[in-house]
N, C-alpha and C positions, 0 to 999 in steps of 0.2 A: 226171183231170188226178193227178197227183200231190199229196200235201201241201206240197211246197216249190213248186210252180207256184200253189198256190194261195192260199198264201203272201202270194205277187208279186205276185197280182190282188186281195187287198183292199190291200198295200200303197200302189201304186198308185191306186186308187179313194179310200183316205183321204187322197194327197196332193193329186190333183185336189178335195177335197170342201174341204182345208184353203186352198187356192186360190182356191175361189168365195169362202172364206168374209171373207180378206182383202181380195179384190173389190170385195165391198157395204160394206166397212166402212174403202176407203181416201180416199173426200172425207168422210170426217170429222174434225175440224181437232183436233188434237192440243196441247194445254199440257203441260207436265209430263209426256210419256210417256206419258198419258193421253188418250186420245181422246174427243171432246163431239160430244156428238146434239143437244146447244143453239143457238140463233141467239147470236150476240154481242151484250153487255151494251150498247146504246150508250147509256143512260142514265150511267151509272157511267163511260164513256168520257166523254161530256159533262163531267161533274160531275169528271173531275181535271183538265180541261182548264182548266174557272173555275179551282179553286182554284189549280191551278199560276201562273195568267198571277196568278193575282194575289199570290203567293209570290213569284215571277221576278220579277214589275213592284217588290216592295217589295225583294228584298235579293239578287238577281242565283242566277243558273244554282248557282253553287257554293254558296255559303251557306243552300242551301234541301234538305234531306233526300227522298229521298225515302217515309218514314216518316212524316214531317210533310203531306207533299199528299195521300196518300192517309187521314191523320184527318181533315186538311178537306174533303177527296171521300168521307167515311163512305165509302173502299171496301177491301179488302185488301187488305196489301203487295205481293201478288202482279198485282195489276192492272194496273198499270203496263210490267212485261215482258211481259201478256197483249196490250194494246194497244197498246203504239208500241216494246217490243222493249227501253227501257231508260231511266232519265232524260232523256236525252243528244234520245234520238227521241220523247221525250215535249218538251222544251222545241223541238225545231226544229217540229215543226206551233204550237204555241204560238206562237213569236218568226211564222212562215207566216204570222199570222190578221195580224200588226201589218204585214207585206210585204203583206200583200191590200191592208190598207188604206191603204198608202201609194199602190200599185199604182192606187186606186181613185180618191184622190186624184187625181195624175197626169192621171187619164185624163179625169178630169172638166171640170181646169184646161183639158185641150187640145180638149175638145170644146164649152165656155165662148166658147175662144178662135177657133174656126174661121173662118174670110172676113174674120178681123179683121187691122190694122195689126199691127203686133210692139209696138207701146207699150200698145193696149189689148187684148190677147192678155197682156200682162206685169199687167195691171190686173184681169187678169180672172183671173189665178193669184194673186197676192197674193191678189185676197178669196177666192176660194175655198180655198183652203189654213189661209187664216186661222180662219176661220170653222170648218174642222176637226180644226187643231191647238186651237182653243181651245174647242169646241164641248161640248155635255156629253155624254157617254161619251167622249169619246175621253182622257181620264187614262191611264189603263191601257196603250194604243197606245205614247205618246209612255215612257211611262217604263220601257218594256222595253225600247225602241230604244236608249234613251239607257244606263240598264244594258250594256246589249250593246255599246255602243260604247266603252263606260269598259271593261268587263271584258272583251274580247273572247273568244267558245266558237268552236267549229269551225261554229257556223253562219251567222260573220258575212260569208263569200262572197254568201249567198244575200240579207242586206239588202243588202249594196252593189249587187251586180248586177242585183238583182227592182227594189228600192226605190230607191236612193240616184243609181244614174247615169242610170238614165234621168229624172232629176228635175232634173239637175244639166246633162243632155245638151238638155235643152228649154230651161229657163231661156240657156245659155251660146249656142243658138244665136238666141235671141231677143233679147239682149243685142247678141252679134254686129250682126244685121242694124239691130238702132236707131244702134249706133255707125257702123255701115257698115267693116268690119275680116274678119277673118278669127276663124272661131271660137277655131283655138289662140292666138287674141292676147291676154298675159298680161293685160290688162288687162278683160278676158270673164270670166275666171274672180273675179277681184278684183270685180266688180261683184254678182257672183252671190253671191257671200259674202257681201258687206254687204246683199244685198237678205233673203235666208236668214236675218242677225243680227236683223234688223230684227223680224224676226214672231218668234224665238225671244225674244227679249226679255220677250214679254208671256207669256210662262211663271208660274207663281207659285212664287216662292221667296222665302225669309228678307231675304235682302239689301233686294231690291225694297223687300220690307213693311217695314221698319225705313226707310230711305230716305225712304218716304213713297208710292212710286210702285205703291200699287194698282191694279191694274183689275178691275173686274166684266162678268166675259164675254159682257154680255147682247146683242141680237140689233142693237141702234144702235150700242153703244161697238163693237162687232165691224166696224162696217161704216164708223164715225167714222176707228178706227185703220187698217185695211183702205185703206181714201179718203188717210191721211196719209201712209200707208208706200208707195203706189202712185203718188202726187204725187212727192214725195220721192225714190223711186228713177225715176222717169222722168228726172224732171231732173236727175238725178248722171248718170245715163247721157248723157243727152244733152251736157251739160257736159262729160265725156269724148272725144263723138264731137266736139267745135267745139275740141275741143286743153286743155284747163280740168282736171290732171287733174295 
């Protein structure tokens, strides 16, 4: 074999060896051009989600920086890009947790009312919704949703389609059946807005406190208020059905 042929043979062998090495390493994750063999740091990811949820709930998406989140989470400033792509990706996941909580409330209300007449379904919805809205541990969820509504981001569509619309459609169906009219009747949505507004009115706020409208969300107090809102709402919807509106 000539020296030139020998060289070509060696070159082919080198290329095959290079392909083999590349294939062995292709499954490792890449971060900033460097392949990593370690598994993702799930603890850091959870810290980022917790810290971001608190900061976004307090100040909204636009007024929180990546550096602030990472400092609160005790994480490297590159951690958000690694785990979520960017700040918006992190925010979407935080907001999705709030949306999932809304969906869980919707599902629980529907299940509680299965097989009942519409008025009783509405009553059970109000009880479940009020307990979850004002019960302990849900303050961050509500503040996140309020921030998104008041200063929307590209994540608003997910909140509307997954969380709000199913709730409004469920309540609208109940109200329409009590009234005995099509769900598209404009009286239906007005009644739904009135029902929702009564529950939101019990959220803590400075104006209510100054007016002496303080509310302590104990189980007994929540039951009492839910009963009042349910009785008031059902009576109002029935009055609309009788033409008194």
